[in-house]
N, CA, C and O atoms as CSV, one atom per row, in Angstrom:
chain,resi,resn,atom,element,x,y,z
A,1,MET,N,N,30.832,158.058,29.461
A,1,MET,CA,C,29.699,157.522,29.976
A,1,MET,C,C,29.681,156.144,30.734
A,1,MET,O,O,30.222,155.190,30.176
A,2,THR,N,N,29.175,155.997,31.803
A,2,THR,CA,C,29.306,154.873,32.706
A,2,THR,C,C,28.249,153.757,32.235
A,2,THR,O,O,27.111,154.136,31.960
A,3,LYS,N,N,28.527,152.618,32.149
A,3,LYS,CA,C,27.396,151.470,31.895
A,3,LYS,C,C,26.720,151.069,33.124
A,3,LYS,O,O,27.341,150.724,34.129
A,4,ASP,N,N,25.532,151.110,33.050
A,4,ASP,CA,C,24.425,150.646,34.100
A,4,ASP,C,C,24.704,149.058,33.951
A,4,ASP,O,O,24.732,148.360,32.937
A,5,HIS,N,N,24.876,148.770,35.152
A,5,HIS,CA,C,25.028,147.156,35.309
A,5,HIS,C,C,23.527,146.777,36.259
A,5,HIS,O,O,23.033,147.338,37.236
A,6,SER,N,N,23.122,145.617,35.491
A,6,SER,CA,C,21.780,145.266,36.240
A,6,SER,C,C,22.000,144.491,37.719
A,6,SER,O,O,21.246,144.575,38.689
A,7,ARG,N,N,23.196,143.743,37.621
A,7,ARG,CA,C,23.384,143.481,39.093
A,7,ARG,C,C,24.367,144.006,39.615
A,7,ARG,O,O,25.368,144.261,38.944
A,8,PRO,N,N,24.276,144.298,41.032
A,8,PRO,CA,C,25.344,144.914,41.791
A,8,PRO,C,C,26.580,144.029,41.980
A,8,PRO,O,O,26.484,142.813,42.147
A,9,ARG,N,N,27.757,144.696,41.946
A,9,ARG,CA,C,28.846,143.980,42.214
A,9,ARG,C,C,29.145,143.271,43.348
A,9,ARG,O,O,29.039,143.982,44.348
A,10,GLU,N,N,29.450,142.242,43.560
A,10,GLU,CA,C,29.450,141.644,45.012
A,10,GLU,C,C,31.078,141.806,45.472
A,10,GLU,O,O,32.091,141.539,44.826
A,11,THR,N,N,30.936,142.309,46.737
A,11,THR,CA,C,32.296,142.693,47.252
A,11,THR,C,C,32.610,141.887,48.615
A,11,THR,O,O,32.199,142.252,49.717
A,12,THR,N,N,33.304,140.873,48.411
A,12,THR,CA,C,33.792,140.008,49.503
A,12,THR,C,C,35.040,140.258,49.687
A,12,THR,O,O,35.532,141.088,48.922
A,13,ASN,N,N,35.872,139.676,50.669
A,13,ASN,CA,C,37.149,139.606,51.142
A,13,ASN,C,C,38.001,139.228,50.332
A,13,ASN,O,O,39.057,139.846,50.197
A,14,LYS,N,N,37.721,138.190,49.669
A,14,LYS,CA,C,38.533,137.886,48.476
A,14,LYS,C,C,38.603,139.087,47.114
A,14,LYS,O,O,39.409,138.987,46.188
A,15,ASP,N,N,37.889,139.861,47.208
A,15,ASP,CA,C,37.991,140.744,46.212
A,15,ASP,C,C,38.876,141.790,46.638
A,15,ASP,O,O,39.378,142.506,45.773
A,16,LYS,N,N,39.163,141.996,47.971
A,16,LYS,CA,C,40.320,142.810,48.492
A,16,LYS,C,C,41.562,142.468,48.408
A,16,LYS,O,O,42.560,143.190,48.412
A,17,GLN,N,N,41.451,141.070,48.314
A,17,GLN,CA,C,42.990,140.442,48.527
A,17,GLN,C,C,43.555,140.404,46.790
A,17,GLN,O,O,42.809,140.160,45.842
A,18,ARG,N,N,45.186,140.741,46.678
A,18,ARG,CA,C,45.582,140.735,45.755
A,18,ARG,C,C,45.824,139.349,45.119
A,18,ARG,O,O,46.330,138.501,45.854
A,19,ARG,N,N,45.612,139.107,44.209
A,19,ARG,CA,C,45.921,137.689,43.457
A,19,ARG,C,C,47.384,137.721,42.650
A,19,ARG,O,O,47.592,138.646,41.865
A,20,ASN,N,N,48.308,136.774,42.845
A,20,ASN,CA,C,49.443,136.795,42.387
A,20,ASN,C,C,49.638,135.465,41.914
A,20,ASN,O,O,49.618,134.611,42.800
A,21,ALA,N,N,49.849,135.005,40.563
A,21,ALA,CA,C,49.917,133.711,40.110
A,21,ALA,C,C,50.926,132.947,40.985
A,21,ALA,O,O,50.721,131.802,41.386
A,22,ARG,N,N,52.234,133.799,41.301
A,22,ARG,CA,C,53.230,133.024,41.977
A,22,ARG,C,C,52.908,132.628,43.483
A,22,ARG,O,O,53.529,131.738,44.065
A,23,PHE,N,N,51.905,133.352,44.052
A,23,PHE,CA,C,51.529,133.036,45.243
A,23,PHE,C,C,49.914,133.103,45.558
A,23,PHE,O,O,49.261,134.011,46.073
A,24,PRO,N,N,49.528,131.893,45.092
A,24,PRO,CA,C,47.873,131.967,45.147
A,24,PRO,C,C,47.167,131.996,46.653
A,24,PRO,O,O,46.091,132.508,46.962
A,25,LYS,N,N,47.976,131.389,47.367
A,25,LYS,CA,C,47.380,131.602,48.720
A,25,LYS,C,C,47.761,132.801,49.494
A,25,LYS,O,O,47.629,132.740,50.717
A,26,SER,N,N,48.187,133.812,48.991
A,26,SER,CA,C,48.800,134.825,49.834
A,26,SER,C,C,47.650,135.603,50.218
A,26,SER,O,O,46.629,135.289,49.607
A,27,ARG,N,N,47.510,136.694,51.208
A,27,ARG,CA,C,46.556,137.150,51.667
A,27,ARG,C,C,46.986,138.619,51.989
A,27,ARG,O,O,48.184,138.882,52.091
A,28,VAL,N,N,46.080,139.527,52.140
A,28,VAL,CA,C,46.298,140.969,52.390
A,28,VAL,C,C,46.114,140.871,54.173
A,28,VAL,O,O,45.188,140.452,54.868
A,29,TRP,N,N,47.208,141.357,54.450
A,29,TRP,CA,C,47.124,141.800,56.080
A,29,TRP,C,C,45.874,142.568,56.732
A,29,TRP,O,O,45.137,143.373,56.161
A,30,SER,N,N,45.807,142.105,58.137
A,30,SER,CA,C,44.532,142.841,58.396
A,30,SER,C,C,45.307,144.072,59.211
A,30,SER,O,O,46.457,143.971,59.639
A,31,ASP,N,N,44.536,145.154,59.334
A,31,ASP,CA,C,45.101,146.383,60.191
A,31,ASP,C,C,45.831,146.128,61.504
A,31,ASP,O,O,46.747,146.808,61.967
A,32,ALA,N,N,45.221,144.928,62.080
A,32,ALA,CA,C,45.793,144.534,63.406
A,32,ALA,C,C,47.072,143.815,63.194
A,32,ALA,O,O,47.910,143.928,64.088
A,33,GLU,N,N,47.348,143.122,62.197
A,33,GLU,CA,C,48.474,142.296,61.854
A,33,GLU,C,C,49.483,143.167,61.241
A,33,GLU,O,O,50.694,142.949,61.205
A,34,ARG,N,N,48.875,144.143,60.778
A,34,ARG,CA,C,50.126,145.409,60.131
A,34,ARG,C,C,50.841,146.288,61.184
A,34,ARG,O,O,51.997,146.697,61.080
A,35,GLN,N,N,49.790,146.578,62.460
A,35,GLN,CA,C,50.218,147.438,63.270
A,35,GLN,C,C,51.034,146.613,64.211
A,35,GLN,O,O,51.993,147.198,64.714
A,36,ARG,N,N,50.812,145.200,64.591
A,36,ARG,CA,C,51.343,144.432,65.560
A,36,ARG,C,C,53.057,144.335,64.638
A,36,ARG,O,O,54.140,144.548,65.182
A,37,HIS,N,N,52.864,143.989,63.278
A,37,HIS,CA,C,54.267,143.835,62.591
A,37,HIS,C,C,54.955,145.128,62.781
A,37,HIS,O,O,56.161,145.015,62.998
A,38,ARG,N,N,54.515,146.247,62.754
A,38,ARG,CA,C,55.151,147.711,62.603
A,38,ARG,C,C,55.736,147.900,64.059
A,38,ARG,O,O,56.830,148.450,64.183
A,39,LYS,N,N,55.032,147.457,65.165
A,39,LYS,CA,C,55.452,147.654,66.593
A,39,LYS,C,C,56.754,146.724,66.651
A,39,LYS,O,O,57.786,147.237,67.086
A,40,LEU,N,N,56.767,145.552,66.288
A,40,LEU,CA,C,57.568,144.477,66.418
A,40,LEU,C,C,58.924,144.952,65.593
A,40,LEU,O,O,60.015,144.686,66.098
A,41,ARG,N,N,58.879,145.493,64.617
A,41,ARG,CA,C,59.926,146.038,63.640
A,41,ARG,C,C,60.747,147.259,64.265
A,41,ARG,O,O,61.970,147.339,64.382
A,42,ASP,N,N,59.689,148.274,64.670
A,42,ASP,CA,C,60.096,149.350,65.379
A,42,ASP,C,C,61.027,149.139,66.535
A,42,ASP,O,O,62.115,149.676,66.748
A,43,ALA,N,N,60.419,148.305,67.191
A,43,ALA,CA,C,61.169,147.788,68.649
A,43,ALA,C,C,62.595,147.018,68.211
A,43,ALA,O,O,63.521,147.040,69.021
A,44,ALA,N,N,62.740,146.428,67.098
A,44,ALA,CA,C,63.913,145.564,66.715
A,44,ALA,C,C,64.679,146.578,66.147
A,44,ALA,O,O,65.867,146.364,66.389
A,45,LEU,N,N,64.514,147.558,65.518
A,45,LEU,CA,C,65.430,148.732,65.001
A,45,LEU,C,C,65.669,149.803,65.964
A,45,LEU,O,O,66.647,150.520,65.755
A,46,GLU,N,N,64.934,150.031,66.992
A,46,GLU,CA,C,65.229,150.708,68.131
A,46,GLU,C,C,66.414,150.088,69.162
A,46,GLU,O,O,67.213,150.866,69.683
A,47,LYS,N,N,66.465,148.887,69.376
A,47,LYS,CA,C,67.090,148.032,70.051
A,47,LYS,C,C,68.596,147.961,69.211
A,47,LYS,O,O,69.695,147.944,69.766
A,48,ALA,N,N,68.407,147.933,68.075
A,48,ALA,CA,C,69.836,148.171,67.160
A,48,ALA,C,C,70.531,149.195,66.867
A,48,ALA,O,O,71.598,149.287,66.261
A,49,GLY,N,N,69.637,150.228,67.493
A,49,GLY,CA,C,69.953,151.791,67.441
A,49,GLY,C,C,69.982,152.427,66.147
A,49,GLY,O,O,70.873,153.207,65.809
A,50,LEU,N,N,68.952,152.075,65.383
A,50,LEU,CA,C,68.663,152.211,63.977
A,50,LEU,C,C,67.457,153.357,64.155
A,50,LEU,O,O,66.716,153.283,65.135
A,51,VAL,N,N,67.301,154.379,63.205
A,51,VAL,CA,C,66.095,155.350,63.198
A,51,VAL,C,C,65.546,155.193,61.780
A,51,VAL,O,O,66.214,155.144,60.747
A,52,THR,N,N,64.212,155.121,61.904
A,52,THR,CA,C,63.453,155.356,60.462
A,52,THR,C,C,62.815,156.763,60.546
A,52,THR,O,O,62.953,157.459,61.552
A,53,ASP,N,N,62.135,157.150,59.496
A,53,ASP,CA,C,61.334,158.439,59.377
A,53,ASP,C,C,60.122,158.629,60.205
A,53,ASP,O,O,59.694,159.686,60.669
A,54,ARG,N,N,59.608,157.359,60.321
A,54,ARG,CA,C,58.305,157.348,61.181
A,54,ARG,C,C,58.727,157.291,62.405
A,54,ARG,O,O,57.918,157.761,63.204
A,55,LEU,N,N,59.878,156.814,62.944
A,55,LEU,CA,C,60.154,156.991,64.591
A,55,LEU,C,C,60.427,158.385,64.744
A,55,LEU,O,O,59.905,158.944,65.708
A,56,LEU,N,N,61.232,159.126,63.880
A,56,LEU,CA,C,61.333,160.678,63.829
A,56,LEU,C,C,60.051,161.374,63.930
A,56,LEU,O,O,59.874,162.286,64.737
A,57,GLU,N,N,59.110,160.936,63.080
A,57,GLU,CA,C,57.641,161.706,63.172
A,57,GLU,C,C,57.175,161.564,64.332
A,57,GLU,O,O,56.885,162.612,64.910
A,58,ASP,N,N,56.945,160.282,65.054
A,58,ASP,CA,C,56.599,159.842,66.214
A,58,ASP,C,C,56.987,160.602,67.313
A,58,ASP,O,O,56.165,161.003,68.137
A,59,ASP,N,N,58.440,160.879,67.399
A,59,ASP,CA,C,58.970,161.765,68.241
A,59,ASP,C,C,58.756,163.319,68.143
A,59,ASP,O,O,58.829,164.063,69.121
A,60,ASP,N,N,58.495,163.714,66.921
A,60,ASP,CA,C,58.082,165.070,66.822
A,60,ASP,C,C,56.553,165.483,67.232
A,60,ASP,O,O,56.257,166.625,67.586
A,61,THR,N,N,55.663,164.449,67.142
A,61,THR,CA,C,54.447,164.314,67.145
A,61,THR,C,C,54.285,164.547,68.865
A,61,THR,O,O,53.590,165.417,69.389
A,62,ALA,N,N,55.149,163.489,69.597
A,62,ALA,CA,C,55.136,163.423,70.974
A,62,ALA,C,C,55.484,164.577,71.577
A,62,ALA,O,O,54.828,165.029,72.516
A,63,LYS,N,N,56.584,165.182,71.078
A,63,LYS,CA,C,57.024,166.507,71.791
A,63,LYS,C,C,56.255,167.635,71.289
A,63,LYS,O,O,56.657,168.710,71.735
A,64,SER,N,N,55.218,167.710,70.453
A,64,SER,CA,C,54.433,169.095,70.623
A,64,SER,C,C,53.123,168.660,71.316
A,64,SER,O,O,52.267,169.497,71.601
């Protein structure tokens, strides 16, 4: 049985951030930051001649 709260829970950006005692000022990356990081990382991996599962999946979807 769930408890009925009289006051709705506030949802702010801080609620979405993970709090870690060792890194109190850390924050969660936005989707744009995460995508930019992936592109940079994938470009560096391709330049080095390495392949990841995601790069293989992208090739498979591009071929179909």
